[in-house]
C-alpha positions in Angstrom: 0.0 0.0 0.0 1.3 3.5 -0.9 0.9 5.8 2.0 0.5 9.5 1.2 2.1 11.9 3.7 1.1 15.3 2.1 -2.3 16.7 3.0 -4.0 20.1 2.5 -5.4 21.4 5.7 -8.4 23.8 5.3 -9.0 26.1 8.3 -12.7 26.0 9.2 -12.4 29.6 10.5 -10.9 31.5 7.6 -10.9 28.7 4.9 -7.1 29.2 4.3 -5.5 26.1 2.7 -2.0 24.9 3.5 -0.2 21.8 2.3 1.5 20.0 5.3 3.5 16.9 5.8 1.8 14.4 8.1 3.7 12.6 10.8 3.9 8.8 10.1 4.4 7.7 13.7 2.1 9.9 15.8 -1.1 11.9 15.7 -1.0 15.6 15.3 -3.6 16.8 17.7 -3.2 20.5 17.4 -2.6 22.8 14.4 -2.2 26.5 14.1 -3.6 28.1 11.0 -0.9 30.1 9.2 -3.4 32.7 8.1 -5.7 33.5 11.1 -3.7 31.8 13.8 -6.7 29.7 15.0 -5.7 26.7 17.0 -7.4 23.7 15.5 -8.0 20.4 17.2 -9.8 17.3 15.9 -13.5 17.0 15.6 -15.2 14.6 18.0 -14.5 11.1 16.8 -11.5 12.0 14.7 -8.0 11.0 15.9 -6.1 14.0 14.5 -6.4 17.4 12.7 -5.6 15.7 9.3 -8.6 13.4 9.7 -10.8 16.4 10.5 -9.5 19.2 8.2 -7.1 17.5 5.8 -7.6 16.4 2.2 -6.1 13.0 3.0 -6.5 11.0 6.2 -3.5 10.4 8.4 -1.1 7.5 7.6 -2.5 5.1 10.3 -6.1 5.6 9.0 -4.8 5.1 5.4 -3.4 1.7 6.6 -6.9 0.7 7.9 -6.0 1.1 11.6 -8.9 2.2 13.8 -6.9 5.1 15.3 -3.4 6.4 15.7 -3.7 6.9 19.4 
């Protein structure tokens, strides 16, 4: 399976989009928008900010794991 590590995070506050590299060995629980400086955290039920706001789910979810916690 080919795991993608680039994801575009879209800020739910200002709609700014930023391409980011996802960690492959841990969840990224917080993310600060580079435009409006909003501090994002995952939506309820999601394991990380990439699963909530990214264009691609985090690497553990891409591998079919239930969560990266």
